[in-house]
Every structure is written in C-alpha cells, then in structure tokens.
C-alpha positions as a Markdown table, in Angstrom:
| # | Residue | x | y | z |
|---|---|---|---|---|
| 1 | Met | 97.4 | 111.4 | 146.8 |
| 2 | Ala | 100.3 | 111.6 | 144.7 |
| 3 | Tyr | 102.8 | 112.7 | 147.4 |
| 4 | Thr | 103.9 | 109.3 | 148.3 |
| 5 | Ser | 106.8 | 109.4 | 145.7 |
| 6 | Arg | 108.1 | 112.6 | 147.4 |
| 7 | Leu | 108.6 | 111.1 | 150.9 |
| 8 | Leu | 112.3 | 109.8 | 150.8 |
| 9 | Asn | 114.9 | 112.0 | 152.6 |
| 10 | Arg | 117.3 | 111.2 | 155.7 |
| 11 | Ala | 114.3 | 110.0 | 157.9 |
| 12 | Arg | 113.4 | 107.3 | 155.3 |
| 13 | Leu | 116.9 | 106.3 | 155.2 |
| 14 | Ala | 117.4 | 106.4 | 158.7 |
| 15 | Ser | 114.7 | 104.2 | 159.2 |
| 16 | Ser | 116.1 | 101.9 | 156.7 |
| 17 | Ser | 119.7 | 101.7 | 157.9 |
| 18 | Cys | 118.8 | 101.5 | 161.5 |
| 19 | Ala | 116.4 | 98.8 | 160.7 |
| 20 | Gly | 119.3 | 97.1 | 159.5 |
| 21 | Gln | 120.8 | 97.4 | 162.9 |
| 22 | Arg | 117.5 | 95.9 | 164.5 |
| 23 | Met | 118.0 | 92.5 | 162.6 |
| 24 | Leu | 119.1 | 90.5 | 165.6 |
| 25 | Gln | 117.0 | 91.8 | 168.3 |
| 26 | His | 113.8 | 93.8 | 168.9 |
| 27 | Glu | 115.1 | 97.4 | 169.6 |
| 28 | Ser | 112.8 | 97.4 | 172.9 |
| 29 | Val | 114.9 | 98.4 | 175.8 |
| 30 | Ile | 113.2 | 95.9 | 178.1 |
| 31 | Pro | 114.0 | 92.4 | 177.1 |
| 32 | Val | 112.4 | 90.8 | 180.1 |
| 33 | Arg | 109.2 | 88.7 | 179.0 |
| 34 | His | 107.2 | 89.9 | 182.0 |
| 35 | Phe | 104.1 | 89.6 | 180.4 |
| 36 | Ser | 104.1 | 86.0 | 181.5 |
| 37 | Lys | 100.7 | 84.9 | 181.7 |
| 38 | Gln | 97.2 | 86.0 | 180.7 |
| 39 | Ala | 94.7 | 86.6 | 183.3 |
| 40 | Asp | 91.0 | 85.3 | 182.9 |
| 41 | Arg | 89.3 | 87.4 | 180.5 |
| 42 | Pro | 86.5 | 87.1 | 177.7 |
| 43 | Ile | 88.1 | 85.5 | 174.7 |
| 44 | Leu | 86.6 | 86.9 | 171.3 |
| 45 | Lys | 86.1 | 84.2 | 168.7 |
| 46 | Gly | 86.2 | 84.3 | 164.8 |
| 47 | Asp | 83.7 | 86.8 | 163.4 |
| 48 | Glu | 83.3 | 88.7 | 167.0 |
| 49 | Met | 87.0 | 89.4 | 167.2 |
| 50 | Leu | 87.2 | 90.6 | 163.5 |
| 51 | Lys | 84.0 | 92.7 | 163.8 |
| 52 | Gly | 85.8 | 94.3 | 167.0 |
| 53 | Ile | 88.8 | 95.4 | 164.7 |
| 54 | Phe | 86.3 | 96.5 | 162.0 |
| 55 | Phe | 84.3 | 98.9 | 164.4 |
| 56 | Glu | 87.5 | 99.9 | 166.4 |
| 57 | Val | 88.5 | 101.5 | 162.9 |
| 58 | Lys | 85.4 | 103.0 | 162.3 |
| 59 | Lys | 85.5 | 104.7 | 165.7 |
| 60 | Lys | 88.9 | 106.0 | 164.7 |
| 61 | Phe | 87.6 | 107.0 | 161.6 |
| 62 | Glu | 84.7 | 109.0 | 163.3 |
| 63 | Thr | 87.2 | 110.4 | 165.7 |
| 64 | Ala | 89.5 | 111.6 | 162.9 |
| 65 | Leu | 86.7 | 113.6 | 161.3 |
| 66 | Gly | 85.7 | 114.9 | 164.5 |
| 67 | Val | 88.9 | 116.5 | 164.8 |
| 68 | Leu | 89.2 | 117.7 | 161.2 |
| 69 | Arg | 85.8 | 119.5 | 161.4 |
| 70 | Lys | 87.0 | 121.6 | 164.5 |
| 71 | Glu | 90.4 | 122.6 | 163.1 |
| 72 | Lys | 91.2 | 125.6 | 160.8 |
| 73 | Ile | 93.8 | 125.1 | 157.8 |
| 74 | Thr | 95.8 | 127.7 | 155.7 |
| 75 | Ile | 96.0 | 126.3 | 152.1 |
| 76 | Asp | 99.2 | 127.6 | 151.3 |
| 77 | Pro | 102.2 | 124.9 | 150.8 |
| 78 | Asp | 104.9 | 128.0 | 150.3 |
| 79 | Asp | 104.3 | 129.3 | 153.8 |
| 80 | Pro | 106.3 | 127.3 | 156.5 |
| 81 | Ser | 104.2 | 128.2 | 159.1 |
| 82 | Ala | 100.9 | 126.9 | 157.2 |
| 83 | Val | 102.6 | 123.8 | 156.5 |
| 84 | Glu | 103.7 | 123.6 | 160.2 |
| 85 | Gln | 100.2 | 124.1 | 161.6 |
| 86 | Tyr | 98.8 | 121.6 | 159.0 |
| 87 | Ala | 101.3 | 119.2 | 160.1 |
| 88 | Lys | 100.1 | 119.8 | 163.7 |
| 89 | Val | 96.5 | 119.1 | 163.0 |
| 90 | Met | 97.3 | 115.7 | 161.3 |
| 91 | Lys | 99.8 | 115.1 | 164.2 |
| 92 | Thr | 96.5 | 115.9 | 166.6 |
| 93 | Val | 94.2 | 113.7 | 164.1 |
| 94 | Arg | 97.0 | 110.6 | 164.6 |
| 95 | Glu | 96.9 | 111.0 | 168.4 |
| 96 | Lys | 93.2 | 111.1 | 168.9 |
| 97 | Ala | 92.3 | 108.6 | 166.5 |
| 98 | Asp | 95.4 | 106.4 | 167.1 |
| 99 | Leu | 96.6 | 106.4 | 163.6 |
| 100 | Phe | 100.3 | 105.7 | 162.2 |
| 101 | Ser | 102.6 | 108.6 | 161.3 |
| 102 | Glu | 104.4 | 107.6 | 158.0 |
| 103 | Ser | 107.6 | 106.8 | 159.8 |
| 104 | Gln | 105.4 | 104.3 | 162.1 |
| 105 | Arg | 103.6 | 102.9 | 159.0 |
| 106 | Ile | 107.2 | 102.1 | 157.4 |
| 107 | Asn | 108.5 | 100.6 | 160.9 |
| 108 | Tyr | 105.3 | 98.6 | 161.2 |
| 109 | Thr | 105.8 | 97.0 | 157.7 |
| 110 | Ile | 109.3 | 96.4 | 158.2 |
| 111 | Gln | 108.3 | 94.4 | 161.5 |
| 112 | Thr | 105.4 | 92.7 | 160.1 |
| 113 | Arg | 107.0 | 91.8 | 157.0 |
| 114 | Thr | 110.6 | 90.8 | 158.3 |
| 115 | Gln | 109.5 | 88.8 | 161.3 |
| 116 | Gly | 111.1 | 85.3 | 161.1 |
| 117 | Ile | 113.5 | 86.0 | 158.3 |
| 118 | Pro | 116.5 | 83.8 | 159.2 |
| 119 | Asp | 119.1 | 85.2 | 157.1 |
| 120 | Ala | 120.5 | 88.9 | 156.8 |
| 121 | Arg | 120.5 | 89.0 | 152.8 |
| 122 | Thr | 116.9 | 88.2 | 152.7 |
| 123 | Tyr | 116.1 | 90.8 | 155.2 |
| 124 | Leu | 118.0 | 93.7 | 153.2 |
| 125 | Leu | 116.3 | 92.3 | 150.0 |
| 126 | Thr | 112.8 | 92.6 | 151.7 |
| 127 | Leu | 113.5 | 96.0 | 153.0 |
| 128 | Lys | 114.3 | 97.2 | 149.2 |
| 129 | Glu | 110.8 | 95.5 | 148.3 |
| 130 | Ile | 109.2 | 97.6 | 151.2 |
| 131 | Arg | 111.0 | 100.5 | 150.0 |
| 132 | Val | 109.8 | 100.0 | 146.0 |
| 133 | Lys | 106.2 | 99.1 | 147.0 |
| 134 | Arg | 105.9 | 102.4 | 148.9 |
| 135 | Gly | 107.0 | 104.4 | 146.1 |
| 136 | Leu | 110.3 | 105.7 | 147.7 |
| 137 | Thr | 113.6 | 106.2 | 146.4 |
| 138 | Asp | 117.0 | 105.5 | 147.6 |
| 139 | Asp | 118.8 | 108.9 | 146.4 |
| 140 | Leu | 121.8 | 108.3 | 148.8 |
| 141 | Gly | 122.7 | 104.7 | 147.7 |
| 142 | Ala | 122.2 | 103.3 | 151.1 |
| 143 | Glu | 120.7 | 100.1 | 150.1 |
| 144 | Thr | 123.9 | 99.3 | 147.8 |
| 145 | Met | 126.0 | 100.2 | 150.5 |
| 146 | Met | 124.4 | 97.7 | 153.1 |
| 147 | Met | 124.5 | 95.1 | 150.5 |
| 148 | Glu | 128.2 | 95.9 | 150.1 |
| 149 | Ala | 129.0 | 95.8 | 153.8 |
| 150 | Leu | 126.9 | 92.3 | 154.1 |
| 151 | Asp | 129.3 | 90.9 | 151.1 |
| 152 | Lys | 132.2 | 92.1 | 153.0 |
| 153 | Val | 131.1 | 90.3 | 156.0 |
| 154 | Glu | 129.9 | 87.0 | 154.5 |
| 155 | Lys | 133.4 | 87.1 | 152.6 |
| 156 | Glu | 135.0 | 87.3 | 155.8 |
| 157 | Thr | 132.8 | 84.7 | 157.7 |
| 158 | Lys | 133.1 | 82.3 | 154.4 |
| 159 | Lys | 129.5 | 81.4 | 155.0 |
| 160 | Pro | 125.9 | 83.3 | 154.7 |
| 161 | Leu | 125.0 | 85.5 | 157.7 |
| 162 | Leu | 122.3 | 84.2 | 159.7 |
| 163 | Arg | 120.5 | 86.8 | 162.1 |
| 164 | Ser | 121.0 | 84.5 | 165.0 |
| 165 | Asp | 124.9 | 84.7 | 164.5 |
| 166 | Lys | 125.9 | 87.1 | 167.1 |
| 167 | Lys | 129.7 | 87.6 | 166.1 |
| 168 | Gly | 128.7 | 87.9 | 162.3 |
| 169 | Met | 125.9 | 90.3 | 163.1 |
| 170 | Ala | 128.2 | 92.4 | 165.3 |
| 171 | Leu | 130.5 | 92.8 | 162.4 |
| 172 | Leu | 127.7 | 93.9 | 160.2 |
| 173 | Leu | 126.4 | 96.4 | 162.5 |
| 174 | Ala | 129.8 | 98.0 | 162.8 |
| 175 | Glu | 129.6 | 98.4 | 159.1 |
| 176 | Phe | 126.4 | 99.9 | 159.2 |
| 177 | Asp | 127.7 | 102.1 | 161.8 |
| 178 | Lys | 130.4 | 103.2 | 159.4 |
| 179 | Ile | 127.7 | 103.8 | 156.7 |
| 180 | Asn | 125.6 | 105.9 | 158.9 |
| 181 | Gln | 128.7 | 108.1 | 159.9 |
| 182 | Lys | 129.4 | 108.6 | 156.0 |
| 183 | Leu | 125.8 | 109.5 | 155.3 |
| 184 | Gly | 125.7 | 111.6 | 158.1 |
| 185 | Ile | 122.8 | 110.1 | 160.1 |
| 186 | Arg | 122.7 | 109.9 | 163.7 |
| 187 | Lys | 120.4 | 107.9 | 165.7 |
| 188 | Glu | 119.9 | 110.5 | 168.3 |
| 189 | Asn | 118.6 | 112.5 | 165.5 |
| 190 | Leu | 115.9 | 110.0 | 164.4 |
| 191 | Pro | 113.0 | 112.1 | 165.9 |
| 192 | Lys | 114.1 | 115.2 | 164.0 |
| 193 | Tyr | 114.5 | 113.2 | 160.8 |
| 194 | Glu | 110.9 | 112.0 | 161.4 |
| 195 | Glu | 109.7 | 115.4 | 162.0 |
| 196 | Gln | 111.3 | 116.7 | 158.8 |
| 197 | Leu | 109.6 | 113.6 | 156.9 |
| 198 | Glu | 106.4 | 114.7 | 158.5 |
| 199 | Leu | 106.6 | 118.4 | 157.3 |
| 200 | Lys | 107.5 | 117.2 | 153.8 |
| 201 | Ile | 104.4 | 114.9 | 154.0 |
| 202 | Ala | 102.1 | 117.8 | 155.2 |
| 203 | Lys | 103.5 | 120.1 | 152.4 |
| 204 | Ala | 102.7 | 117.7 | 149.7 |
| 205 | Gln | 99.3 | 117.1 | 151.2 |
| 206 | Leu | 98.7 | 120.8 | 151.2 |
| 207 | Glu | 99.8 | 121.1 | 147.4 |
| 208 | Glu | 97.2 | 118.5 | 146.7 |
| 209 | Leu | 94.7 | 120.1 | 148.7 |
| 210 | Lys | 95.6 | 123.4 | 146.7 |
| 211 | Lys | 95.1 | 121.8 | 143.4 |
| 212 | Asp | 91.9 | 120.1 | 144.6 |
| 213 | Ala | 90.5 | 123.4 | 145.9 |
| 214 | Ser | 91.3 | 125.2 | 142.9 |
| 215 | Glu | 89.6 | 122.5 | 140.5 |
| 216 | Ala | 86.5 | 122.8 | 142.8 |
| 217 | Met | 86.4 | 126.7 | 142.6 |
| 218 | Glu | 87.1 | 126.9 | 139.0 |
| 219 | Thr | 84.0 | 124.2 | 138.7 |
| 220 | Gln | 81.9 | 126.7 | 140.4 |
| 221 | Arg | 83.3 | 129.5 | 138.3 |
| 222 | Lys | 85.1 | 131.4 | 140.9 |
| 223 | Ser | 87.7 | 132.8 | 139.1 |
| 224 | Asn | 90.2 | 134.1 | 141.8 |
| 225 | Phe | 91.8 | 131.5 | 144.2 |
| 226 | Gly | 94.0 | 133.3 | 147.4 |
| 227 | Cys | 95.6 | 131.3 | 150.0 |
| 228 | His | 93.1 | 132.3 | 152.7 |
| 229 | Ser | 92.0 | 130.1 | 156.0 |
| 230 | Tyr | 89.4 | 127.8 | 155.4 |
| 231 | Asn | 87.4 | 125.7 | 157.8 |
| 232 | Val | 88.4 | 122.3 | 157.5 |
| 233 | Phe | 84.6 | 121.4 | 156.9 |
| 234 | Lys | 84.9 | 123.1 | 153.6 |
| 235 | Ile | 87.6 | 120.7 | 152.4 |
| 236 | Leu | 86.4 | 117.7 | 154.3 |
| 237 | His | 85.9 | 115.7 | 151.4 |
| 238 | Ile | 89.2 | 115.7 | 150.4 |
| 239 | Leu | 90.8 | 114.3 | 153.6 |
| 240 | Glu | 87.8 | 112.1 | 154.2 |
| 241 | Glu | 89.2 | 109.8 | 151.1 |
| 242 | Met | 92.5 | 109.3 | 153.1 |
| 243 | Leu | 90.6 | 108.1 | 156.1 |
| 244 | Lys | 88.2 | 106.0 | 154.1 |
| 245 | Gly | 91.3 | 104.3 | 152.5 |
| 246 | Ile | 92.0 | 103.1 | 156.0 |
| 247 | Phe | 88.5 | 102.3 | 156.7 |
| 248 | Phe | 87.7 | 99.9 | 153.8 |
| 249 | Glu | 91.3 | 98.5 | 153.8 |
| 250 | Val | 90.3 | 97.0 | 157.3 |
| 251 | Lys | 86.8 | 96.0 | 155.8 |
| 252 | Lys | 88.8 | 94.0 | 153.2 |
| 253 | Lys | 90.8 | 92.2 | 155.8 |
| 254 | Phe | 87.5 | 91.5 | 157.6 |
| 255 | Glu | 86.1 | 89.8 | 154.7 |
| 256 | Thr | 89.4 | 87.9 | 153.7 |
| 257 | Ala | 89.6 | 86.6 | 157.4 |
| 258 | Leu | 85.9 | 85.1 | 157.2 |
| 259 | Gly | 86.6 | 83.9 | 153.8 |
| 260 | Val | 89.3 | 81.7 | 155.3 |
| 261 | Leu | 87.2 | 80.8 | 158.3 |
| 262 | Arg | 84.4 | 79.5 | 156.1 |
| 263 | Lys | 86.9 | 77.0 | 154.2 |
| 264 | Glu | 88.7 | 75.5 | 157.1 |
| 265 | Lys | 87.6 | 72.5 | 159.3 |
| 266 | Ile | 87.9 | 73.1 | 163.1 |
| 267 | Thr | 87.7 | 70.2 | 165.6 |
| 268 | Ile | 86.0 | 71.8 | 168.9 |
| 269 | Asp | 88.0 | 69.7 | 171.4 |
| 270 | Pro | 90.0 | 71.9 | 173.6 |
| 271 | Ala | 91.2 | 68.7 | 175.7 |
| 272 | Asp | 92.9 | 67.5 | 172.3 |
| 273 | Pro | 96.4 | 69.1 | 172.1 |
| 274 | Ala | 96.2 | 67.9 | 168.1 |
| 275 | Ala | 92.9 | 70.0 | 167.7 |
| 276 | Val | 94.4 | 73.0 | 169.6 |
| 277 | Glu | 97.4 | 73.1 | 167.3 |
| 278 | Gln | 95.3 | 72.6 | 164.2 |
| 279 | Tyr | 92.8 | 75.5 | 165.5 |
| 280 | Ala | 96.0 | 77.7 | 166.2 |
| 281 | Lys | 97.4 | 77.1 | 162.4 |
| 282 | Val | 93.9 | 78.2 | 161.2 |
| 283 | Met | 94.0 | 81.4 | 162.9 |
| 284 | Lys | 97.7 | 81.8 | 161.9 |
| 285 | Thr | 96.4 | 81.5 | 158.2 |
| 286 | Val | 93.7 | 83.8 | 159.1 |
| 287 | Arg | 96.2 | 86.5 | 160.5 |
| 288 | Glu | 98.6 | 85.8 | 157.5 |
| 289 | Lys | 96.0 | 86.3 | 154.9 |
| 290 | Ala | 94.3 | 89.2 | 156.2 |
| 291 | Asp | 97.3 | 90.8 | 157.6 |
| 292 | Leu | 96.4 | 91.1 | 161.3 |
| 293 | Phe | 98.3 | 91.2 | 164.4 |
| 294 | Ser | 99.2 | 87.9 | 166.3 |
| 295 | Glu | 98.5 | 88.7 | 170.2 |
| 296 | Ser | 102.4 | 89.0 | 170.7 |
| 297 | Gln | 102.4 | 91.3 | 167.8 |
| 298 | Arg | 99.6 | 93.5 | 169.3 |
| 299 | Ile | 101.5 | 93.4 | 172.5 |
| 300 | Asn | 104.6 | 94.6 | 170.9 |
| 301 | Tyr | 102.9 | 97.3 | 168.6 |
| 302 | Thr | 101.3 | 98.5 | 171.6 |
| 303 | Ile | 104.6 | 99.1 | 173.5 |
| 304 | Gln | 106.3 | 100.6 | 170.4 |
| 305 | Thr | 103.5 | 103.3 | 169.9 |
| 306 | Arg | 103.1 | 104.1 | 173.8 |
| 307 | Thr | 106.7 | 104.3 | 174.5 |
| 308 | Gln | 108.0 | 106.3 | 171.4 |
| 309 | Gly | 109.4 | 109.5 | 172.5 |
| 310 | Ile | 109.7 | 108.7 | 176.4 |
| 311 | Pro | 113.0 | 109.9 | 177.3 |
| 312 | Asp | 113.6 | 108.4 | 180.9 |
| 313 | Ala | 113.7 | 104.5 | 181.4 |
| 314 | Arg | 111.4 | 105.1 | 184.9 |
| 315 | Thr | 108.6 | 106.3 | 182.8 |
| 316 | Tyr | 109.1 | 103.7 | 179.9 |
| 317 | Leu | 109.0 | 100.8 | 182.9 |
| 318 | Leu | 105.7 | 102.6 | 184.4 |
| 319 | Thr | 104.3 | 102.5 | 180.6 |
| 320 | Leu | 104.8 | 98.8 | 180.4 |
| 321 | Lys | 103.0 | 98.2 | 183.5 |
| 322 | Glu | 100.0 | 100.5 | 182.4 |
| 323 | Ile | 100.0 | 98.6 | 179.2 |
| 324 | Arg | 99.9 | 95.0 | 180.9 |
| 325 | Val | 97.2 | 96.1 | 183.4 |
| 326 | Lys | 95.2 | 97.3 | 180.5 |
| 327 | Arg | 95.3 | 94.1 | 178.5 |
| 328 | Gly | 94.5 | 92.1 | 181.5 |
| 329 | Leu | 98.0 | 90.4 | 181.9 |
| 330 | Thr | 99.3 | 89.0 | 185.0 |
| 331 | Asp | 103.2 | 89.4 | 186.3 |
| 332 | Asp | 103.3 | 86.2 | 188.1 |
| 333 | Leu | 107.1 | 85.9 | 188.0 |
| 334 | Gly | 107.5 | 89.3 | 189.5 |
| 335 | Ala | 109.3 | 90.6 | 186.9 |
| 336 | Glu | 108.2 | 94.1 | 187.1 |
| 337 | Thr | 109.5 | 94.6 | 190.8 |
| 338 | Met | 113.0 | 93.0 | 189.7 |
| 339 | Met | 113.1 | 95.7 | 186.9 |
| 340 | Met | 112.4 | 98.5 | 189.0 |
| 341 | Glu | 114.6 | 97.4 | 191.6 |
| 342 | Ala | 117.4 | 97.2 | 188.8 |
| 343 | Leu | 116.7 | 100.4 | 188.0 |
| 344 | Glu | 116.9 | 102.0 | 191.2 |
| 345 | Lys | 120.3 | 100.2 | 191.5 |
| 346 | Val | 121.6 | 101.9 | 188.4 |
| 347 | Glu | 120.3 | 105.1 | 189.2 |
| 348 | Lys | 121.9 | 104.9 | 192.8 |
| 349 | Glu | 125.1 | 104.2 | 191.1 |
| 350 | Ile | 125.1 | 107.0 | 188.4 |
| 351 | Lys | 123.6 | 109.5 | 191.0 |
| 352 | Lys | 121.0 | 110.7 | 188.3 |
| 353 | Pro | 117.6 | 109.8 | 186.8 |
| 354 | Leu | 118.5 | 107.2 | 184.0 |
| 355 | Leu | 117.8 | 108.6 | 180.5 |
| 356 | Arg | 117.3 | 106.0 | 177.5 |
| 357 | Ser | 119.8 | 108.1 | 175.5 |
| 358 | Asp | 122.5 | 107.4 | 178.1 |
| 359 | Lys | 124.4 | 104.6 | 176.3 |
| 360 | Lys | 126.6 | 103.7 | 179.3 |
| 361 | Gly | 123.7 | 103.8 | 182.0 |
| 362 | Met | 121.5 | 101.9 | 179.5 |
| 363 | Ala | 124.3 | 99.2 | 179.3 |
| 364 | Leu | 124.5 | 99.0 | 183.0 |
| 365 | Leu | 120.7 | 98.4 | 183.3 |
| 366 | Leu | 120.4 | 96.1 | 180.4 |
| 367 | Ala | 123.2 | 94.2 | 182.1 |
| 368 | Glu | 120.9 | 94.0 | 185.2 |
| 369 | Phe | 118.0 | 92.8 | 183.0 |
| 370 | Asp | 120.4 | 89.9 | 181.7 |
| 371 | Lys | 120.6 | 88.7 | 185.2 |
| 372 | Ile | 117.0 | 89.0 | 185.7 |
| 373 | Asn | 116.4 | 87.0 | 182.7 |
| 374 | Gln | 118.9 | 84.2 | 183.6 |
| 375 | Lys | 117.3 | 83.9 | 187.2 |
| 376 | Leu | 113.6 | 83.5 | 185.5 |
| 377 | Gly | 115.2 | 81.0 | 182.9 |
| 378 | Ile | 114.1 | 83.2 | 180.0 |
| 379 | Arg | 116.6 | 83.2 | 177.0 |
| 380 | Lys | 116.4 | 85.6 | 174.4 |
| 381 | Glu | 116.8 | 83.0 | 171.6 |
| 382 | Asn | 113.6 | 81.2 | 172.9 |
| 383 | Leu | 111.5 | 84.0 | 172.5 |
| 384 | Pro | 109.7 | 82.6 | 169.1 |
| 385 | Lys | 108.8 | 79.4 | 171.5 |
| 386 | Tyr | 107.4 | 81.7 | 174.1 |
| 387 | Glu | 105.1 | 83.4 | 171.5 |
| 388 | Glu | 104.2 | 80.0 | 169.9 |
| 389 | Gln | 103.0 | 78.9 | 173.5 |
| 390 | Leu | 101.0 | 82.1 | 174.2 |
| 391 | Glu | 99.1 | 81.6 | 171.1 |
| 392 | Leu | 98.2 | 77.8 | 171.7 |
| 393 | Lys | 96.9 | 79.0 | 175.1 |
| 394 | Ile | 94.9 | 81.3 | 173.3 |
| 395 | Ala | 93.9 | 79.1 | 171.0 |
| 396 | Lys | 92.7 | 76.6 | 173.7 |
| 397 | Ala | 90.8 | 79.3 | 175.3 |
| 398 | Gln | 89.0 | 80.3 | 172.0 |
| 399 | Leu | 88.0 | 76.5 | 171.6 |
| 400 | Glu | 86.6 | 76.3 | 175.0 |
| 401 | Glu | 84.6 | 79.0 | 174.2 |
| 402 | Leu | 83.3 | 77.8 | 170.8 |
| 403 | Lys | 82.6 | 74.4 | 172.5 |
| 404 | Lys | 80.5 | 76.2 | 175.3 |
| 405 | Asp | 78.6 | 78.2 | 172.6 |
| 406 | Ala | 77.9 | 74.9 | 170.6 |
| 407 | Phe | 76.6 | 73.1 | 173.4 |
| 408 | Glu | 74.4 | 75.8 | 174.5 |
| 409 | Ala | 73.1 | 76.1 | 170.6 |
| 410 | Met | 72.6 | 72.3 | 170.7 |
| 411 | Glu | 70.5 | 72.6 | 174.1 |
| 412 | Thr | 68.5 | 75.5 | 172.6 |
| 413 | Gln | 67.7 | 73.4 | 169.5 |
| 414 | Arg | 66.8 | 70.5 | 171.6 |
| 415 | Lys | 64.2 | 72.5 | 173.9 |
| 416 | Arg | 62.7 | 73.9 | 170.7 |
| 417 | Glu | 62.3 | 70.3 | 169.2 |
| 418 | Glu | 60.8 | 69.4 | 172.3 |
| 419 | Phe | 58.4 | 72.2 | 172.5 |
| 420 | Lys | 57.4 | 71.3 | 168.9 |
| 421 | Asp | 56.6 | 67.8 | 169.8 |
| 422 | Glu | 54.6 | 68.9 | 172.9 |
| 423 | Glu | 52.6 | 71.2 | 170.4 |
| 424 | Ile | 52.0 | 68.2 | 168.0 |
| 425 | Asp | 50.6 | 66.0 | 171.2 |
| 426 | Ser | 48.4 | 68.6 | 172.1 |
| 427 | Glu | 46.9 | 68.9 | 168.5 |
| 428 | Asp | 46.4 | 65.2 | 168.4 |
| 429 | Trp | 44.8 | 65.2 | 171.8 |
| 430 | Phe | 42.2 | 67.8 | 171.0 |
| 431 | Ser | 41.5 | 66.3 | 167.5 |
| 432 | Asn | 40.5 | 63.1 | 169.2 |
C-alpha cells in the first residue's frame, strides 16, 4: 500500500530520538541475566527449525484472516470514529496473530540492524538508512540535530565516540534530552505518540480501501458509492495482500536459509570444540542471510513484546518468569528470587507499589539489581560473551542431535543392505 510515506510524526521521531538514547544499553528494566541455563528440551535442526518458523507464520496468517472475517468496518477515512474502530480491529488482528505494529516494526529493525555497532556515528547513520528505506521523512530535522550533538561531544572529548564510553555517552544523552525538550517530545508520552501513529496508519489504510472498493464497484457498473458498513469478508482480498506479504517474506527467508545450508560443510562432531565453533558460524551466517533471530534475540524480542505497556515492576518480573518457564529455561542462580526480594525491599522503603514510570523508585531498584549482578559475577559489558556462549551451547546440542540422526540413518541403511543380501542368498539356494 501507498500509505508508508505518510507515517512520520512525533511518534516516529520519538522512536528515533529515544533510540539514540538506547545506544549504550538495552532499555530493559531488568539487567540481570537470569536466563542462566537452558533446561533439557528438544533441539530443532536445520530445515526442521526453519519449517517451524514457516508454519508458525502460516498459523498467524490464518488467525488474522479469521479475525477479519468476523469484524465489521466502516470505510470512511474522514470519520474519526470509523478510523478509530478500524484501528481497534487491526490491533485485535495483531494481538491475536502476534504481529508487529508499525512502531514495533521500526523498533525491531533498529534493534537488529544496530546490534554490534561499536560507535555512535555509525549508529546514527544506520538510523537514517532505516528511515529512508521505510519511506519516512524527518520533517522536524531531528537527525541533523542529533548529528550536531554528536559533533559537539566528539569535539569536547577529542576522539570518536564509542557506545562503550560511559562518560562520553552520558554527555551525548544529555544533548539528546535537550533535543527532545526542544521538539516537545517526552518519553512518558511515547504510548500516546504510538497511538497517534497507528491512527494515521489506520486512516491511510482506509483511504486505500475506499479507493480499491470504489474501483471494484465501478468495474461492476455500480454508480453510487456511500460510506456504509461492509462486512470485512467483502474487502478481505484487499487485506489479504498485506498479510500474504508477511507470509511470503518468511517463505523467502526459509528458502534463503536452506540455500546457505546446502553450500556449507559441517563436521558432525559435538566433542570437537572447533567443529562446534564452525557449526555455530554456519548457523550465524544462516541467520544473517535469512534475517532470522538468534536464541538471545528471540528471548529479547519475547521480553520486549510481552512486557510492553506493563505499568508496574512486579508484573514485569512475573512476566519474565512466565517467559523463562515457557521457553524451557532454568534459573539455577536463583536470580528471580533475589530480584523479587530487591523489589520488596524498595517497595517497603517507598511505601507503595513500584511503577516503572517512577524514576526515583526505579533508580533504587536498579541499584539493587547492580548488587545482584555483582554478587553473581555478571558484568553488563560481558553480555555479548554470554550470548556467544549460549549460541555455542545450542550449536553443540544441535550437533549431538545431528550425530544421533546420522547414526540412526546409517544403521537403517546397514539393515536394508543385510536384508537385500539375505534375499539374494535365498534366491541362490532355491535356484540350486
């Protein structure tokens, strides 16, 4: 649809500007690496893993269509109530089918594209690439102001700014706060900006639907078009195109990944560290070429989507536990218990339930979490190393499964050969 170019408003700029503030750290409230170890669970391999993703999206596609068939839409982009109702329908579609909103899609793209970028300048330039590629405009000139802020900080520090430079990043984030203040962007208003963005998208989509419906009626020689309520089934073919795009995009990723796997050579020896490391590299190439999640990214994405909009710290922590249990992960270090005890300590001190919007209360909680991290020997700068260790463990487990399958296949083939030999011997005996 042609509505993409109309999307930029305060929400887009807020996402971009606040994305600059997420350069140094993941904006997760809970920094403790409590997903410490994977429990024993089936490991999906190669095409099985990718088929799982493919059919998962197929299920989402069918779920979304099921919702759309039951809903009723008024095709009137000039009626605010019709726009709001359509936005609610599409929100229901996304919730039932677990699909991205436009804001989530932008945030996800930023997260995946900027992961591993060491310096602030490349990070900002990557944000600009993402904006241009998505057909968005920067009407308020936020990008220029952010680059000017970076130039100012680098001139002050007399060196290129790395995202690992805490003091330098603190200076840059202070400059970004000034930019947000100048543009009238407040972090606590982000949900409102996102809601405004979704309403603009809804209006643009209704305009497209009205245009398509008018053309369809003209083709059928129906002269009059009124903005009446239509069962979604009548315009389902229009909305299907949007969802089919998601479905075939994943199909393309699936085929890309299989193409990479066919070309690579794998040594099936889980006891050999070099073979495990090589296999991990192959799977990393698969993910990069096919734009698939790593296990760490999948966990982070689940946390991000499941906890978005949760107002209080207690529900946030309980949701993290649900995610851990559902993914078959164990908490051998007992981090969850320590975090809940830290929360209870803070709430006892402030004498009220802790909301995530409470800056002073959250600062107290994060200070307690820092103590927990220190006690467990977890350092934030080592997170990439922890993620690498997790991927190597997964690679080793997958190689063990592949080795087991290979031995079973060889045993089956050997028995078939023995059976053929017995048949030949029997034929020779009877012929004699």
